[in-house]
OpenMM code with the backbone's topology and positions (N, CA, C; nanometers):
from openmm import Vec3, app, unit

residues = "UNK UNK UNK UNK UNK UNK UNK UNK UNK UNK UNK UNK UNK UNK UNK UNK UNK UNK UNK UNK UNK UNK UNK UNK UNK UNK UNK UNK UNK UNK UNK UNK UNK UNK UNK UNK UNK UNK UNK UNK UNK UNK UNK UNK UNK UNK UNK UNK UNK UNK UNK UNK UNK UNK UNK UNK UNK UNK UNK UNK UNK UNK UNK UNK UNK UNK UNK UNK UNK UNK UNK UNK UNK UNK UNK UNK UNK UNK UNK UNK UNK UNK UNK UNK UNK UNK UNK UNK UNK UNK UNK UNK UNK UNK UNK UNK UNK UNK UNK UNK UNK UNK UNK UNK UNK UNK UNK UNK UNK UNK UNK UNK UNK UNK UNK UNK UNK UNK UNK UNK UNK UNK UNK UNK UNK UNK UNK UNK UNK UNK UNK".split()
positions = [
    Vec3(0.0838, -0.1197, 0.0000),
    Vec3(0.0000, 0.0000, 0.0000),
    Vec3(0.0878, 0.1252, 0.0000),
    Vec3(0.0376, 0.2267, -0.0708),
    Vec3(0.1049, 0.3556, -0.0759),
    Vec3(0.0158, 0.4591, -0.0086),
    Vec3(0.0774, 0.5516, 0.0580),
    Vec3(0.0015, 0.6654, 0.1096),
    Vec3(-0.0285, 0.7584, -0.0080),
    Vec3(-0.1202, 0.8524, 0.0127),
    Vec3(-0.1514, 0.9468, -0.0942),
    Vec3(-0.0280, 1.0292, -0.1310),
    Vec3(0.0505, 1.0664, -0.0315),
    Vec3(0.1719, 1.1439, -0.0582),
    Vec3(0.2722, 1.0629, -0.1395),
    Vec3(0.2888, 0.9358, -0.1061),
    Vec3(0.3805, 0.8508, -0.1829),
    Vec3(0.3333, 0.8375, -0.3272),
    Vec3(0.2033, 0.8194, -0.3447),
    Vec3(0.1471, 0.8064, -0.4787),
    Vec3(0.1695, 0.9336, -0.5601),
    Vec3(0.1430, 1.0481, -0.5003),
    Vec3(0.1595, 1.1753, -0.5711),
    Vec3(0.3064, 1.2005, -0.6025),
    Vec3(0.3956, 1.1695, -0.5099),
    Vec3(0.5387, 1.1851, -0.5349),
    Vec3(0.5820, 1.0995, -0.6535),
    Vec3(0.5348, 0.9775, -0.6576),
    Vec3(0.5652, 0.8872, -0.7688),
    Vec3(0.5055, 0.9411, -0.8992),
    Vec3(0.3852, 0.9901, -0.8927),
    Vec3(0.3155, 1.0429, -1.0090),
    Vec3(0.3892, 1.1619, -1.0690),
    Vec3(0.4473, 1.2441, -0.9850),
    Vec3(0.5161, 1.3655, -1.0322),
    Vec3(0.6327, 1.3341, -1.1258),
    Vec3(0.6844, 1.2139, -1.1195),
    Vec3(0.7930, 1.1748, -1.2088),
    Vec3(0.7413, 1.1445, -1.3491),
    Vec3(0.6103, 1.1316, -1.3644),
    Vec3(0.5515, 1.0912, -1.4914),
    Vec3(0.4607, 1.1967, -1.5546),
    Vec3(0.4632, 1.3181, -1.5006),
    Vec3(0.3846, 1.4277, -1.5569),
    Vec3(0.4770, 1.5461, -1.5799),
    Vec3(0.4248, 1.6469, -1.6481),
    Vec3(0.5015, 1.7697, -1.6686),
    Vec3(0.4642, 1.8682, -1.5577),
    Vec3(0.5632, 1.9062, -1.4806),
    Vec3(0.5397, 1.9994, -1.3708),
    Vec3(0.6162, 2.1275, -1.3996),
    Vec3(0.5561, 2.2413, -1.3674),
    Vec3(0.6189, 2.3711, -1.3890),
    Vec3(0.6159, 2.4515, -1.2602),
    Vec3(0.6971, 2.5532, -1.2551),
    Vec3(0.6999, 2.6422, -1.1392),
    Vec3(0.5969, 2.7539, -1.1571),
    Vec3(0.5716, 2.8266, -1.0505),
    Vec3(0.4807, 2.9409, -1.0615),
    Vec3(0.5419, 3.0495, -1.1508),
    Vec3(0.6743, 3.0580, -1.1532),
    Vec3(0.7396, 3.1532, -1.2437),
    Vec3(0.7125, 3.1153, -1.3891),
    Vec3(0.7192, 2.9843, -1.4190),
    Vec3(0.6872, 2.9377, -1.5542),
    Vec3(0.5426, 2.9726, -1.5894),
    Vec3(0.4528, 2.9531, -1.4942),
    Vec3(0.3119, 2.9851, -1.5177),
    Vec3(0.2940, 3.1338, -1.5435),
    Vec3(0.3597, 3.2161, -1.4656),
    Vec3(0.3492, 3.3617, -1.4819),
    Vec3(0.3869, 3.4014, -1.6248),
    Vec3(0.4921, 3.3416, -1.6787),
    Vec3(0.5341, 3.3702, -1.8165),
    Vec3(0.4310, 3.3155, -1.9156),
    Vec3(0.3841, 3.1937, -1.8927),
    Vec3(0.2874, 3.1311, -1.9830),
    Vec3(0.1590, 3.2113, -1.9932),
    Vec3(0.1185, 3.2727, -1.8840),
    Vec3(-0.0081, 3.3474, -1.8823),
    Vec3(-0.0052, 3.4724, -1.9693),
    Vec3(0.1106, 3.5053, -2.0210),
    Vec3(0.1205, 3.6181, -2.1142),
    Vec3(0.0648, 3.5793, -2.2513),
    Vec3(0.0455, 3.4503, -2.2753),
    Vec3(-0.0108, 3.4005, -2.4009),
    Vec3(-0.1629, 3.3901, -2.3878),
    Vec3(-0.2383, 3.4461, -2.4813),
    Vec3(-0.3848, 3.4467, -2.4690),
    Vec3(-0.4499, 3.3093, -2.4854),
    Vec3(-0.3831, 3.2140, -2.5460),
    Vec3(-0.4430, 3.0835, -2.5733),
    Vec3(-0.4249, 2.9833, -2.4594),
    Vec3(-0.3563, 3.0242, -2.3529),
    Vec3(-0.3292, 2.9333, -2.2412),
    Vec3(-0.4567, 2.9075, -2.1613),
    Vec3(-0.4784, 2.7810, -2.1296),
    Vec3(-0.5917, 2.7406, -2.0474),
    Vec3(-0.5400, 2.7203, -1.9051),
    Vec3(-0.5964, 2.7913, -1.8099),
    Vec3(-0.5607, 2.7752, -1.6694),
    Vec3(-0.6834, 2.7283, -1.5935),
    Vec3(-0.6713, 2.6110, -1.5331),
    Vec3(-0.7826, 2.5536, -1.4577),
    Vec3(-0.7399, 2.5357, -1.3130),
    Vec3(-0.8192, 2.5930, -1.2245),
    Vec3(-0.7985, 2.5791, -1.0806),
    Vec3(-0.8853, 2.4613, -1.0364),
    Vec3(-0.8211, 2.3548, -0.9892),
    Vec3(-0.8943, 2.2324, -0.9541),
    Vec3(-0.9318, 2.2257, -0.8065),
    Vec3(-0.9172, 2.3366, -0.7353),
    Vec3(-0.9595, 2.3388, -0.5952),
    Vec3(-1.1120, 2.3413, -0.5870),
    Vec3(-1.1625, 2.3156, -0.4689),
    Vec3(-1.3063, 2.3246, -0.4456),
    Vec3(-1.3495, 2.4711, -0.4579),
    Vec3(-1.4755, 2.4926, -0.4909),
    Vec3(-1.5277, 2.6265, -0.5144),
    Vec3(-1.5033, 2.7198, -0.3951),
    Vec3(-1.5204, 2.6688, -0.2743),
    Vec3(-1.5004, 2.7520, -0.1542),
    Vec3(-1.3568, 2.8029, -0.1462),
    Vec3(-1.2613, 2.7192, -0.1833),
    Vec3(-1.1206, 2.7609, -0.1838),
    Vec3(-1.0971, 2.8655, -0.2918),
    Vec3(-1.1522, 2.8399, -0.4093),
    Vec3(-1.1358, 2.9277, -0.5247),
    Vec3(-1.1864, 3.0687, -0.4942),
    Vec3(-1.3031, 3.0796, -0.4306),
    Vec3(-1.3618, 3.2114, -0.4036),
    Vec3(-1.2833, 3.2923, -0.3014),
    Vec3(-1.1987, 3.2280, -0.2235),
    Vec3(-1.1163, 3.3004, -0.1257),
    Vec3(-0.9977, 3.3689, -0.1909),
    Vec3(-0.9647, 3.3300, -0.3139),
    Vec3(-0.8554, 3.3924, -0.3873),
    Vec3(-0.8051, 3.3010, -0.4966),
    Vec3(-0.7923, 3.3564, -0.6176),
    Vec3(-0.7467, 3.2781, -0.7317),
    Vec3(-0.6768, 3.3686, -0.8326),
    Vec3(-0.6171, 3.3070, -0.9318),
    Vec3(-0.5534, 3.3808, -1.0403),
    Vec3(-0.6643, 3.4310, -1.1329),
    Vec3(-0.6546, 3.5550, -1.1756),
    Vec3(-0.7629, 3.6209, -1.2488),
    Vec3(-0.8111, 3.5425, -1.3707),
    Vec3(-0.7235, 3.4790, -1.4444),
    Vec3(-0.7644, 3.4102, -1.5676),
    Vec3(-0.8044, 3.2643, -1.5448),
    Vec3(-0.8008, 3.2204, -1.4211),
    Vec3(-0.8324, 3.0801, -1.3913),
    Vec3(-0.9824, 3.0537, -1.3996),
    Vec3(-1.0145, 2.9339, -1.4465),
    Vec3(-1.1514, 2.8835, -1.4454),
    Vec3(-1.1546, 2.7730, -1.3412),
    Vec3(-1.2571, 2.7705, -1.2598),
    Vec3(-1.2665, 2.6727, -1.1517),
    Vec3(-1.3464, 2.5506, -1.1946),
    Vec3(-1.2746, 2.4396, -1.2123),
    Vec3(-1.3350, 2.3082, -1.2323),
    Vec3(-1.2767, 2.2191, -1.1236),
    Vec3(-1.3470, 2.1993, -1.0125),
    Vec3(-1.2922, 2.1169, -0.9043),
    Vec3(-1.2480, 1.9788, -0.9550),
    Vec3(-1.1484, 1.9257, -0.8914),
    Vec3(-1.0878, 1.7982, -0.9299),
    Vec3(-1.1917, 1.6895, -0.9562),
    Vec3(-1.2946, 1.6825, -0.8780),
    Vec3(-1.3931, 1.5766, -0.8898),
    Vec3(-1.4790, 1.5821, -1.0150),
    Vec3(-1.4831, 1.6979, -1.0827),
    Vec3(-1.5664, 1.7106, -1.2029),
    Vec3(-1.4877, 1.7564, -1.3250),
    Vec3(-1.3579, 1.7670, -1.3133),
    Vec3(-1.2734, 1.8218, -1.4197),
    Vec3(-1.2964, 1.7551, -1.5541),
    Vec3(-1.2912, 1.6245, -1.5571),
    Vec3(-1.3006, 1.5535, -1.6839),
    Vec3(-1.4344, 1.5780, -1.7532),
    Vec3(-1.5410, 1.5906, -1.6756),
    Vec3(-1.6725, 1.6141, -1.7335),
    Vec3(-1.6937, 1.7602, -1.7749),
    Vec3(-1.6255, 1.8538, -1.7109),
    Vec3(-1.6449, 1.9967, -1.7355),
    Vec3(-1.5468, 2.0549, -1.8379),
    Vec3(-1.4451, 1.9819, -1.8724),
    Vec3(-1.3355, 2.0348, -1.9539),
    Vec3(-1.3828, 2.1067, -2.0796),
    Vec3(-1.4792, 2.0511, -2.1506),
    Vec3(-1.5252, 2.1136, -2.2746),
    Vec3(-1.6112, 2.2376, -2.2496),
    Vec3(-1.6369, 2.2709, -2.1236),
    Vec3(-1.7112, 2.3918, -2.0903),
    Vec3(-1.6194, 2.5114, -2.0653),
    Vec3(-1.4879, 2.4913, -2.0810),
    Vec3(-1.3945, 2.6018, -2.0601),
    Vec3(-1.4293, 2.7148, -2.1573),
    Vec3(-1.4301, 2.8391, -2.1121),
    Vec3(-1.4716, 2.9517, -2.1972),
    Vec3(-1.3956, 2.9644, -2.3292),
    Vec3(-1.2707, 2.9204, -2.3345),
    Vec3(-1.1952, 2.9325, -2.4589),
    Vec3(-1.2402, 2.8337, -2.5664),
    Vec3(-1.3113, 2.7278, -2.5267),
    Vec3(-1.3527, 2.6274, -2.6254),
    Vec3(-1.5024, 2.5972, -2.6230),
    Vec3(-1.5754, 2.6533, -2.5297),
    Vec3(-1.7166, 2.6197, -2.5136),
    Vec3(-1.8051, 2.6724, -2.6257),
    Vec3(-1.7509, 2.7548, -2.7135),
    Vec3(-1.8295, 2.8057, -2.8263),
    Vec3(-1.8585, 2.6965, -2.9290),
    Vec3(-1.7887, 2.5850, -2.9215),
    Vec3(-1.8146, 2.4744, -3.0133),
    Vec3(-1.9433, 2.4022, -2.9733),
    Vec3(-2.0284, 2.3751, -3.0699),
    Vec3(-2.1533, 2.3026, -3.0438),
    Vec3(-2.1268, 2.1550, -3.0167),
    Vec3(-2.0235, 2.1025, -3.0768),
    Vec3(-1.9898, 1.9611, -3.0654),
    Vec3(-1.8773, 1.9459, -2.9631),
    Vec3(-1.8967, 1.8691, -2.8555),
    Vec3(-1.7919, 1.8497, -2.7555),
    Vec3(-1.6603, 1.7974, -2.8151),
    Vec3(-1.6682, 1.7189, -2.9220),
    Vec3(-1.5455, 1.6687, -2.9846),
    Vec3(-1.4649, 1.7826, -3.0463),
    Vec3(-1.5343, 1.8815, -3.1030),
    Vec3(-1.4637, 1.9982, -3.1571),
    Vec3(-1.3954, 2.0753, -3.0448),
    Vec3(-1.4606, 2.0862, -2.9302),
    Vec3(-1.4000, 2.1530, -2.8149),
    Vec3(-1.2753, 2.0768, -2.7705),
    Vec3(-1.2843, 1.9440, -2.7663),
    Vec3(-1.1676, 1.8628, -2.7282),
    Vec3(-1.0554, 1.8791, -2.8294),
    Vec3(-1.0896, 1.8826, -2.9573),
    Vec3(-0.9876, 1.9024, -3.0610),
    Vec3(-0.9207, 2.0385, -3.0445),
    Vec3(-1.0005, 2.1402, -3.0106),
    Vec3(-0.9471, 2.2740, -2.9877),
    Vec3(-0.8536, 2.2735, -2.8664),
    Vec3(-0.8943, 2.2052, -2.7608),
    Vec3(-0.8105, 2.1964, -2.6406),
    Vec3(-0.6778, 2.1260, -2.6689),
    Vec3(-0.6801, 2.0312, -2.7622),
    Vec3(-0.5591, 1.9550, -2.7931),
    Vec3(-0.4466, 2.0450, -2.8433),
    Vec3(-0.4819, 2.1602, -2.9003),
    Vec3(-0.3797, 2.2511, -2.9525),
    Vec3(-0.3352, 2.3542, -2.8490),
    Vec3(-0.3923, 2.3502, -2.7321),
    Vec3(-0.3615, 2.4510, -2.6292),
    Vec3(-0.2808, 2.3910, -2.5140),
    Vec3(-0.2056, 2.4775, -2.4482),
    Vec3(-0.1388, 2.4373, -2.3249),
    Vec3(-0.2407, 2.4486, -2.2120),
    Vec3(-0.2497, 2.3422, -2.1315),
    Vec3(-0.3420, 2.3394, -2.0187),
    Vec3(-0.2606, 2.3371, -1.8902),
    Vec3(-0.2784, 2.4397, -1.8087),
    Vec3(-0.2106, 2.4477, -1.6792),
    Vec3(-0.3132, 2.4210, -1.5703),
    Vec3(-0.2742, 2.3403, -1.4741),
    Vec3(-0.3615, 2.3024, -1.3635),
    Vec3(-0.2983, 2.3476, -1.2333),
    Vec3(-0.3793, 2.4063, -1.1466),
    Vec3(-0.3281, 2.4548, -1.0185),
    Vec3(-0.4260, 2.4180, -0.9080),
    Vec3(-0.3712, 2.3907, -0.7910),
    Vec3(-0.4531, 2.3636, -0.6718),
    Vec3(-0.3888, 2.4376, -0.5550),
    Vec3(-0.4078, 2.3905, -0.4346),
    Vec3(-0.3495, 2.4587, -0.3185),
    Vec3(-0.1995, 2.4360, -0.3091),
    Vec3(-0.1559, 2.3088, -0.3227),
    Vec3(-0.0136, 2.2798, -0.3021),
    Vec3(0.0513, 2.1987, -0.4138),
    Vec3(-0.0254, 2.1527, -0.5104),
    Vec3(0.0309, 2.0778, -0.6229),
    Vec3(-0.0087, 1.9316, -0.6294),
    Vec3(-0.0715, 1.8783, -0.5263),
    Vec3(-0.1116, 1.7380, -0.5261),
    Vec3(-0.2296, 1.7091, -0.6165),
    Vec3(-0.3367, 1.7840, -0.5980),
    Vec3(-0.4560, 1.7619, -0.6805),
    Vec3(-0.4294, 1.7958, -0.8267),
    Vec3(-0.3472, 1.8971, -0.8505),
    Vec3(-0.3177, 1.9312, -0.9901),
    Vec3(-0.2334, 1.8223, -1.0557),
    Vec3(-0.1472, 1.7563, -0.9795),
    Vec3(-0.0698, 1.6437, -1.0337),
    Vec3(-0.1639, 1.5287, -1.0709),
    Vec3(-0.2590, 1.4979, -0.9839),
    Vec3(-0.3575, 1.3936, -1.0136),
    Vec3(-0.4403, 1.4312, -1.1363),
    Vec3(-0.4795, 1.5569, -1.1448),
    Vec3(-0.5591, 1.6038, -1.2574),
    Vec3(-0.4785, 1.5984, -1.3870),
    Vec3(-0.3506, 1.6336, -1.3800),
    Vec3(-0.2652, 1.6293, -1.4995),
    Vec3(-0.2561, 1.4875, -1.5528),
    Vec3(-0.2368, 1.3927, -1.4652),
    Vec3(-0.2294, 1.2523, -1.5073),
    Vec3(-0.3605, 1.2086, -1.5718),
    Vec3(-0.4706, 1.2506, -1.5145),
    Vec3(-0.6016, 1.2145, -1.5681),
    Vec3(-0.6201, 1.2704, -1.7089),
    Vec3(-0.5863, 1.3975, -1.7295),
    Vec3(-0.6017, 1.4573, -1.8623),
    Vec3(-0.5064, 1.3946, -1.9630),
    Vec3(-0.3867, 1.3594, -1.9183),
    Vec3(-0.2948, 1.2881, -2.0072),
    Vec3(-0.3532, 1.1534, -2.0467),
    Vec3(-0.4153, 1.0847, -1.9518),
    Vec3(-0.4794, 0.9562, -1.9816),
    Vec3(-0.5938, 0.9720, -2.0808),
    Vec3(-0.6529, 1.0913, -2.0862),
    Vec3(-0.7601, 1.1190, -2.1821),
    Vec3(-0.7043, 1.1551, -2.3196),
    Vec3(-0.5725, 1.1711, -2.3293),
    Vec3(-0.5097, 1.1997, -2.4578),
    Vec3(-0.4542, 1.3393, -2.4747),
    Vec3(-0.4683, 1.4246, -2.3753),
    Vec3(-0.4135, 1.5602, -2.3842),
    Vec3(-0.2624, 1.5545, -2.3690),
    Vec3(-0.1911, 1.6295, -2.4523),
    Vec3(-0.0438, 1.6246, -2.4545),
    Vec3(0.0219, 1.7399, -2.3794),
    Vec3(-0.0335, 1.8584, -2.3890),
    Vec3(0.0303, 1.9778, -2.3328),
    Vec3(-0.0333, 2.0148, -2.1996),
    Vec3(-0.0155, 1.9272, -2.1013),
    Vec3(-0.0766, 1.9451, -1.9694),
    Vec3(0.0348, 1.9666, -1.8673),
    Vec3(0.0178, 2.0698, -1.7853),
    Vec3(0.1200, 2.1059, -1.6874),
    Vec3(0.0576, 2.1238, -1.5493),
    Vec3(0.1171, 2.0618, -1.4508),
    Vec3(0.0768, 2.0797, -1.3119),
    Vec3(0.1692, 2.1847, -1.2503),
    Vec3(0.1116, 2.2786, -1.1781),
    Vec3(0.1915, 2.3850, -1.1165),
    Vec3(0.2409, 2.3393, -0.9801),
    Vec3(0.3707, 2.3173, -0.9697),
    Vec3(0.4333, 2.2731, -0.8449),
    Vec3(0.4138, 2.3790, -0.7370),
    Vec3(0.3729, 2.3354, -0.6205),
    Vec3(0.3540, 2.4282, -0.5089),
    Vec3(0.2199, 2.4977, -0.5088),
    Vec3(0.1489, 2.4955, -0.6215),
    Vec3(0.0137, 2.5486, -0.6305),
    Vec3(-0.0021, 2.6938, -0.5881),
    Vec3(-0.1202, 2.7244, -0.5401),
    Vec3(-0.1518, 2.8611, -0.4985),
    Vec3(-0.0667, 2.9058, -0.3798),
    Vec3(-0.0253, 2.8123, -0.2979),
    Vec3(0.0620, 2.8494, -0.1854),
    Vec3(0.1920, 2.9100, -0.2385),
    Vec3(0.2494, 2.8488, -0.3412),
    Vec3(0.3720, 2.9020, -0.4011),
    Vec3(0.3436, 3.0327, -0.4755),
    Vec3(0.2302, 3.0376, -0.5467),
    Vec3(0.1916, 3.1590, -0.6198),
    Vec3(0.1830, 3.2776, -0.5235),
    Vec3(0.1163, 3.2569, -0.4120),
    Vec3(0.1014, 3.3641, -0.3136),
    Vec3(0.2335, 3.3970, -0.2454),
    Vec3(0.3175, 3.2980, -0.2200),
    Vec3(0.4470, 3.3267, -0.1557),
    Vec3(0.5384, 3.4078, -0.2480),
    Vec3(0.5160, 3.3988, -0.3789),
    Vec3(0.5894, 3.4811, -0.4748),
    Vec3(0.5232, 3.6185, -0.4923),
    Vec3(0.4161, 3.6391, -0.4199),
    Vec3(0.3402, 3.7648, -0.4211),
    Vec3(0.2856, 3.8012, -0.5585),
    Vec3(0.2491, 3.6990, -0.6353),
    Vec3(0.1801, 3.7232, -0.7614),
    Vec3(0.0352, 3.7580, -0.7306),
    Vec3(-0.0274, 3.8286, -0.8223),
    Vec3(-0.1629, 3.8791, -0.8019),
    Vec3(-0.2667, 3.7678, -0.7907),
    Vec3(-0.3621, 3.7912, -0.7017),
    Vec3(-0.4805, 3.7059, -0.6907),
    Vec3(-0.6034, 3.7955, -0.6822),
    Vec3(-0.7164, 3.7393, -0.7176),
    Vec3(-0.8442, 3.8085, -0.7055),
    Vec3(-0.9382, 3.7218, -0.6245),
    Vec3(-1.0422, 3.7833, -0.5682),
    Vec3(-1.1412, 3.7032, -0.4945),
    Vec3(-1.2782, 3.7216, -0.5546),
] * unit.nanometer
topology = app.Topology()
chain = topology.addChain("A")
for resn in residues:
    res = topology.addResidue(resn, chain)
    for name in ("N", "CA", "C"):
        topology.addAtom(name, app.Element.getBySymbol(name[0]), res)
């Protein structure tokens, strides 16, 4: 048996992880998808302005509802559109975003990045948040 921490540590070796500094640079691109996988209550206390909140438990079902791709009538077209975009995932500390990154990779997404340290690291770098 593995603890959740052991599992996430192992998982991090098999996903693409970026720093909050990398995310800050990436957010300068208009086509970047940023999804905050924290629960809604956490999200409303403070988040990155361009983030869309899809909690970890519903991410896979909500993905095609992201504002950058939801204009497509056909969910497959939305998925095809997402395939060409970089998807960044953030949570409180990086655990849930790592799990979410693995899940999206398993669905076939290639450009998926988990933000190491999550919002805790973002805030410690004093990057902007909104509530």
